[in-house]
C-alpha positions as CSV (number, residue, x, y, z in Angstrom):
1,X,68.1,258.6,102.7
2,X,68.3,258.9,98.9
3,X,66.8,261.9,97.2
4,X,63.5,261.0,95.6
5,X,62.9,261.6,91.9
6,X,59.3,262.8,91.3
7,X,57.8,263.7,87.9
8,X,54.5,265.6,87.5
9,X,53.0,265.2,84.0
10,X,50.2,267.6,83.0
11,X,48.5,267.4,79.6
12,X,48.2,270.7,77.8
13,X,44.5,271.9,77.4
14,X,43.6,268.2,77.4
15,X,39.9,268.2,76.4
16,X,40.3,271.1,73.9
17,X,43.4,269.6,72.4
18,X,41.7,266.3,71.7
19,X,38.8,268.2,70.0
20,X,41.3,270.1,67.8
21,X,43.2,266.9,67.1
22,X,40.0,265.0,66.0
23,X,38.4,267.9,64.1
24,X,40.8,269.8,61.8
25,X,38.4,272.7,61.4
26,X,38.9,273.6,65.1
27,X,42.7,273.9,64.8
28,X,44.2,277.3,65.5
29,X,40.9,278.7,66.6
30,X,39.6,279.7,70.0
31,X,37.6,276.7,71.3
32,X,35.9,275.8,74.6
33,X,34.6,272.4,75.7
34,X,31.5,272.8,77.8
35,X,27.8,273.5,77.8
36,X,26.3,276.0,75.4
37,X,23.1,276.6,77.3
38,X,22.3,279.5,79.6
39,X,23.8,277.5,82.5
40,X,26.7,276.2,80.5
41,X,30.2,276.1,82.1
42,X,33.6,275.9,80.3
43,X,35.3,272.6,81.2
44,X,38.4,273.4,79.1
45,X,39.7,276.1,76.8
46,X,42.2,275.9,74.0
47,X,45.3,278.2,74.2
48,X,43.8,280.3,71.4
49,X,40.8,280.9,73.7
50,X,42.9,281.6,76.8
51,X,44.5,284.6,75.1
52,X,41.0,286.2,75.4
53,X,40.8,285.4,79.1
54,X,38.6,282.3,78.7
55,X,39.4,279.6,81.2
56,X,37.8,276.5,82.8
57,X,35.0,276.9,85.3
58,X,33.9,280.1,83.6
59,X,30.3,280.5,82.6
60,X,29.9,280.0,78.9
61,X,28.0,283.2,78.5
62,X,30.9,285.1,80.1
63,X,33.4,283.3,77.8
64,X,31.4,284.3,74.7
65,X,31.5,287.9,75.8
66,X,35.3,287.7,76.1
67,X,35.6,286.0,72.8
68,X,32.8,286.5,70.2
69,X,34.4,283.9,67.8
70,X,34.6,281.3,70.5
71,X,33.7,277.8,69.3
72,X,31.8,275.8,71.9
73,X,31.7,272.0,71.6
74,X,30.0,269.5,74.0
75,X,32.4,267.2,75.9
76,X,33.1,263.7,74.8
77,X,34.2,262.1,78.1
78,X,34.3,258.6,76.7
79,X,37.0,259.8,74.2
80,X,38.9,261.7,76.9
81,X,38.9,258.6,79.2
82,X,40.2,256.4,76.4
83,X,43.1,258.8,75.7
84,X,43.8,259.1,79.4
85,X,44.1,255.3,79.6
86,X,46.6,255.3,76.8
87,X,48.7,258.0,78.6
88,X,48.5,256.2,82.0
89,X,49.6,253.1,80.2
90,X,52.8,254.9,79.2
91,X,53.4,255.9,82.8
92,X,53.2,252.3,84.0
93,X,55.9,251.1,81.6
94,X,58.3,253.1,83.8
95,X,56.9,252.7,87.3
96,X,54.0,251.3,89.3
97,X,54.2,254.3,91.6
98,X,51.7,256.5,89.7
99,X,49.2,258.8,91.4
100,X,46.6,260.1,88.9
101,X,45.1,263.4,90.0
102,X,42.6,263.5,87.1
103,X,42.2,262.3,83.6
104,X,45.0,264.5,82.4
105,X,47.7,264.7,85.1
106,X,49.6,262.4,87.5
107,X,52.6,262.2,89.8
108,X,55.2,259.5,89.1
109,X,57.9,258.3,91.5
110,X,60.8,257.2,89.4
111,X,63.4,257.0,92.1
112,X,63.5,253.2,91.3
113,X,62.0,252.5,87.9
114,X,61.4,249.5,85.6
115,X,64.0,250.6,83.0
116,X,66.7,251.4,85.6
117,X,67.1,254.9,84.1
118,X,69.1,257.0,86.5
119,X,67.9,260.4,85.2
120,X,64.3,261.5,86.0
121,X,64.7,264.3,83.5
122,X,65.5,261.8,80.8
123,X,62.4,259.7,81.7
124,X,60.2,262.8,81.6
125,X,61.5,263.8,78.2
126,X,61.0,260.2,77.0
127,X,57.4,260.1,78.3
128,X,56.6,263.4,76.6
129,X,57.9,262.0,73.4
130,X,55.9,258.8,73.7
131,X,52.7,260.8,74.5
132,X,53.3,262.9,71.4
133,X,54.0,259.9,69.2
134,X,51.0,257.8,70.4
135,X,48.3,260.5,70.8
136,X,49.8,263.6,68.9
137,X,49.1,265.6,72.0
138,X,51.6,267.6,74.1
139,X,52.3,267.4,77.8
140,X,54.2,269.5,80.2
141,X,56.4,268.0,82.9
142,X,57.9,269.1,86.2
143,X,60.8,267.2,87.7
144,X,62.0,267.6,91.3
145,X,62.6,265.8,94.6
146,X,59.1,266.3,96.0
147,X,55.5,266.5,94.8
148,X,55.1,270.2,95.5
149,X,58.0,271.3,93.5
150,X,57.3,268.9,90.6
151,X,53.7,270.2,90.4
152,X,54.7,273.8,90.4
153,X,57.5,273.2,87.8
154,X,55.1,271.5,85.3
155,X,53.1,274.7,85.0
156,X,56.0,277.1,84.4
157,X,56.6,276.6,80.6
158,X,53.2,275.4,79.3
159,X,52.5,274.2,76.7
160,X,55.0,271.4,75.9
161,X,57.3,272.4,78.8
162,X,59.9,270.6,80.8
163,X,61.2,272.2,84.0
164,X,63.6,270.7,86.5
165,X,64.2,272.0,90.0
166,X,67.3,270.5,91.6
167,X,67.7,270.4,95.4
168,X,70.5,273.1,95.3
169,X,68.2,275.4,93.4
170,X,65.0,274.9,95.4
171,X,65.4,277.5,98.0
172,X,66.2,280.3,95.5
173,X,63.3,279.2,93.3
174,X,60.7,279.2,96.0
175,X,61.8,282.6,97.4
176,X,61.2,284.2,94.0
177,X,57.9,282.4,93.4
178,X,54.7,284.5,93.5
179,X,52.4,283.2,96.2
180,X,49.6,282.7,93.6
181,X,51.7,280.1,91.9
182,X,52.1,278.0,95.0
183,X,50.4,274.6,94.6
184,X,47.8,274.4,97.4
185,X,47.3,278.2,97.7
186,X,44.0,279.3,96.0
187,X,42.7,282.7,95.2
188,X,41.0,283.3,98.5
189,X,44.1,282.2,100.5
190,X,46.4,284.3,98.4
191,X,44.2,287.4,99.1
192,X,44.5,286.7,102.9
193,X,48.2,286.4,102.5
194,X,48.4,289.6,100.7
195,X,46.7,291.3,103.6
196,X,49.5,289.9,105.8
197,X,52.1,291.3,103.4
198,X,52.9,287.9,101.9
199,X,53.5,288.2,98.1
200,X,56.3,285.8,97.4
201,X,57.9,282.6,98.8
202,X,60.5,284.7,100.6
203,X,57.7,286.6,102.4
204,X,56.1,283.4,103.4
205,X,59.3,281.9,104.6
206,X,59.9,284.9,107.0
207,X,56.6,284.2,108.8
208,X,56.9,282.2,112.1
209,X,55.0,278.9,112.2
210,X,52.8,280.0,115.0
211,X,51.6,283.0,113.0
212,X,50.7,280.8,110.0
213,X,48.9,278.2,112.1
214,X,47.0,280.9,113.9
215,X,45.6,282.3,110.6
216,X,45.4,279.2,108.5
217,X,44.9,276.4,111.0
218,X,46.5,273.1,110.0
219,X,47.3,274.4,106.6
220,X,49.6,276.8,108.2
221,X,52.0,274.0,108.9
222,X,51.9,272.9,105.3
223,X,52.6,276.5,104.1
224,X,55.5,276.7,106.5
225,X,57.1,273.6,105.1
226,X,56.6,274.2,101.4
227,X,58.2,277.7,101.9
228,X,61.3,275.6,102.9
229,X,60.9,273.1,100.0
230,X,59.8,270.4,102.5
231,X,57.2,268.0,101.3
232,X,57.4,264.4,102.5
233,X,54.1,263.2,100.9
234,X,54.5,259.9,99.1
235,X,53.2,259.2,95.6
236,X,50.0,257.4,96.5
237,X,49.3,254.5,94.2
238,X,46.0,253.4,95.7
239,X,43.0,255.7,96.3
240,X,40.2,254.4,98.4
241,X,36.9,255.8,97.4
242,X,35.3,257.5,100.4
243,X,32.1,258.8,98.8
244,X,30.0,258.6,95.7
245,X,27.8,261.4,94.4
246,X,26.0,262.8,91.4
247,X,24.5,266.2,90.9
248,X,22.5,268.2,88.3
249,X,22.3,271.9,87.4
250,X,18.9,273.0,86.2
251,X,18.3,275.1,83.1
252,X,16.0,277.3,85.1
253,X,15.7,277.8,88.9
254,X,13.0,275.7,90.6
255,X,11.0,276.1,93.8
256,X,8.1,273.7,93.2
257,X,8.4,270.7,95.5
258,X,6.8,268.2,93.1
259,X,9.2,269.2,90.2
260,X,12.1,269.0,92.6
261,X,11.1,265.5,93.6
262,X,11.1,264.5,89.9
263,X,14.5,266.0,89.5
264,X,15.8,264.1,92.5
265,X,14.7,260.8,90.9
266,X,16.5,261.7,87.7
267,X,19.7,262.1,89.8
268,X,19.1,259.1,92.1
269,X,18.6,256.5,89.3
270,X,22.0,256.9,87.7
271,X,23.6,257.3,91.2
272,X,22.1,253.9,92.2
273,X,23.3,252.3,89.0
274,X,26.8,253.6,89.7
275,X,26.7,252.3,93.2
276,X,25.7,248.8,92.0
277,X,28.4,248.9,89.3
278,X,31.2,249.9,91.7
279,X,29.9,248.0,94.8
280,X,30.3,251.1,96.9
281,X,28.2,251.2,100.1
282,X,27.9,253.9,102.7
283,X,25.8,254.8,105.7
284,X,25.5,258.6,105.3
285,X,23.1,260.1,102.7
286,X,23.8,263.7,101.8
287,X,21.6,266.2,99.9
288,X,23.4,269.1,98.3
289,X,21.4,272.2,97.5
290,X,22.7,275.3,95.6
291,X,20.3,278.2,95.5
292,X,19.8,280.8,92.8
293,X,22.1,283.2,94.6
294,X,24.8,280.4,94.7
295,X,24.6,279.9,98.4
296,X,25.2,276.2,99.0
297,X,24.0,273.9,101.8
298,X,24.2,270.2,102.6
299,X,21.9,268.1,104.7
300,X,22.8,264.6,105.8
301,X,21.5,261.6,107.6
302,X,23.5,258.7,108.9
303,X,21.8,255.3,109.0
304,X,22.6,252.4,111.3
305,X,23.9,250.3,108.4
306,X,25.0,250.8,104.7
307,X,22.2,251.7,102.3
308,X,21.2,248.7,100.3
309,X,17.8,249.7,99.1
310,X,17.0,252.3,96.4
311,X,13.6,253.3,97.8
312,X,15.2,253.9,101.2
313,X,17.8,256.2,99.6
314,X,15.1,258.1,97.7
315,X,12.8,258.5,100.7
316,X,15.6,259.9,102.9
317,X,16.7,262.4,100.2
318,X,13.1,263.5,99.6
319,X,12.6,264.0,103.3
320,X,15.8,266.0,103.6
321,X,14.5,268.2,100.8
322,X,11.1,268.6,102.3
323,X,12.6,269.8,105.6
324,X,14.0,272.8,103.6
325,X,10.6,274.2,102.9
326,X,9.8,277.0,102.8
327,X,12.8,277.6,100.7
328,X,15.0,280.6,101.2
329,X,15.3,281.0,97.4
330,X,14.8,279.0,94.2
331,X,17.1,276.1,93.6
332,X,19.6,275.9,90.7
333,X,21.3,272.6,91.6
334,X,20.7,269.4,93.5
335,X,23.1,266.7,94.3
336,X,23.0,263.3,96.1
337,X,25.9,261.7,97.8
338,X,26.6,258.6,99.8
339,X,29.6,258.3,102.2
340,X,30.8,256.9,105.5
341,X,31.6,253.3,104.8
342,X,31.7,250.7,107.5
343,X,35.6,250.9,107.5
344,X,35.6,254.6,108.3
345,X,34.1,257.1,110.7
346,X,33.6,260.8,110.9
347,X,32.2,263.3,108.4
348,X,33.1,262.8,104.8
349,X,32.6,265.4,102.1
350,X,30.9,264.0,99.0
351,X,33.2,263.5,96.0
352,X,32.2,265.0,92.7
353,X,32.4,262.3,90.1
354,X,30.9,263.8,87.1
355,X,30.8,267.2,85.5
356,X,27.3,268.3,84.4
357,X,27.4,270.9,81.7
């Protein structure tokens, strides 16, 4: 079997870079895209802001404490989506095997490509150049023979990086890699590994499969394989939507049932419009609740057939909310999701579609 040629392209500080591109007064300054209110969250930070420790998913108030001169601008998702379409268009001129992970990153399988270019490294360099030429933005690329290594490689020399990991170098590279830099290993998992004495890829590789499965369940098998540079996952060109959801974070915590019902309607209306626009239908209605202390719960009800009536959706969600009273605490966020299409079965986690700032 021929060695696959996989590229991972990741735009550099995508949202923030677009703002700095479009507004010269922001260039060279610490900038965050996100909400400026008391409940605001950073969606993206410029590299100037990152030097102060500002990063995505951080509370805006915390970010301002870290960087007093931080400029905060509201997101312009319509602009980001348009730029993303331009970039994805560049990818498709080389291959149809494109797997977008978000607006600003994607995997490409260029083993066989439309331009018959034998070198994946050459393709990655060309793509980076075209992105810069067409959008003035920079991207980082990772090139390797599987998705895991390509993803890790793209993050090594940011911004504007290009890192290639060849098959003969993979084992040595992984052994020296810090466990926190492994794609698929988050902060909590890394901490658990540290308690097991696992700090590098070499440490992980020395652990027997049964030990990893015992501690991490089915993920243990994945960790065992990636420690050996094994990743057979294909670049998935089609993604079937399994759920549709929307949520809203409140400016102030709420515990009044009538006010919460009003908030539910404000979430349900755009959700229903989105369902009609996409044609998505599901049988399981899920209410997501996040309390003031950040404890999160979900309550679901599965109906005999797909939901095709707005009032039915609304009444089920209101009932699920009512069943939570008396509340354990005030509520800071509500979300509504629809899942479990006729073609699938089992429990589906709602998919976050929009970022509310």
